[in-house]
C-alpha positions in Angstrom: -31.6 10.2 -8.0 -32.5 6.6 -8.4 -29.7 4.0 -7.9 -29.9 0.4 -8.8 -27.5 -2.1 -7.3 -27.1 -5.4 -9.1 -25.4 -8.7 -8.6 -25.3 -11.9 -10.7 -28.2 -13.7 -9.0 -30.1 -11.0 -6.9 -29.4 -12.8 -3.7 -27.6 -11.3 -0.7 -24.7 -9.6 -2.4 -26.9 -7.0 -4.1 -28.6 -6.3 -0.7 -25.2 -5.8 0.9 -24.1 -3.5 -2.0 -27.4 -1.6 -1.6 -26.6 -0.9 2.1 -23.0 0.1 1.3 -24.2 2.5 -1.5 -26.8 4.0 0.8 -24.1 4.8 3.4 -21.7 6.2 0.7 -24.4 8.4 -0.7 -25.4 9.7 2.7 -21.8 10.5 3.4 -21.5 12.3 0.1 -24.7 14.2 0.8 -26.5 12.9 -2.2 -30.2 12.3 -1.8 -31.2 9.0 -3.5 -33.5 6.0 -3.6 -31.6 2.7 -3.8 -33.0 -0.6 -5.0 -31.3 -3.9 -5.7 -31.9 -6.8 -8.1 -30.2 -9.5 -10.2 -28.5 -8.4 -13.4 -30.8 -10.7 -15.4 -34.0 -9.0 -14.1 -32.9 -5.3 -14.4 -34.1 -4.7 -18.0 -36.9 -2.3 -18.1 -36.1 -0.9 -14.6 -35.6 2.9 -14.5 -32.5 4.2 -12.7 -30.1 7.1 -13.0 -27.0 5.2 -11.7 -26.2 1.5 -11.8 -23.7 0.1 -9.2 -22.3 -3.4 -9.6 -19.3 -5.5 -8.6 -16.4 -6.2 -10.9 -17.6 -9.6 -12.0 -20.4 -7.9 -13.9 -18.2 -5.5 -15.9 -18.5 -7.3 -19.2 -22.3 -7.9 -18.8 -22.9 -4.2 -18.3 -20.4 -2.9 -20.8 -23.2 -1.5 -23.0 -24.4 0.8 -20.3 -23.0 4.3 -19.8 -24.3 5.1 -16.3 -22.5 2.4 -14.4 -20.1 2.5 -11.5 -18.2 -0.8 -11.1 -16.8 -1.4 -7.6 -14.1 -3.8 -6.5 -15.7 -4.6 -3.1 -19.4 -4.5 -2.1 -18.5 -3.9 1.5 -15.8 -1.2 1.4 -17.9 2.0 1.8 -14.9 4.3 1.4 -14.0 2.7 -2.0 -17.6 2.8 -3.2 -17.9 6.4 -2.1 -14.8 7.3 -4.0 -16.0 5.5 -7.2 -19.4 7.3 -7.0 -17.7 10.6 -6.3 -15.6 10.2 -9.4 -18.6 9.3 -11.5 -20.7 12.2 -10.2 -17.7 14.6 -10.4 -18.4 15.9 -6.9 
């Protein structure tokens, strides 16, 4: 599974989210490759799951494979959101 973590500008927050998602996926036992970028540069990128913070909800509303998280550092919350999305 390919996961893309996005933030508004592609700076540090998407990298922090990437690390949190990697930890959450490992704890869930899901094998994946995780990348990060800015929301404005993600067009054309291939991914199975997109993970983003709450501030990008409207920007990503046209996508159906998105998990929106309330915190980019709370691994337990991220893990639960991904678990619900994947139905595992």
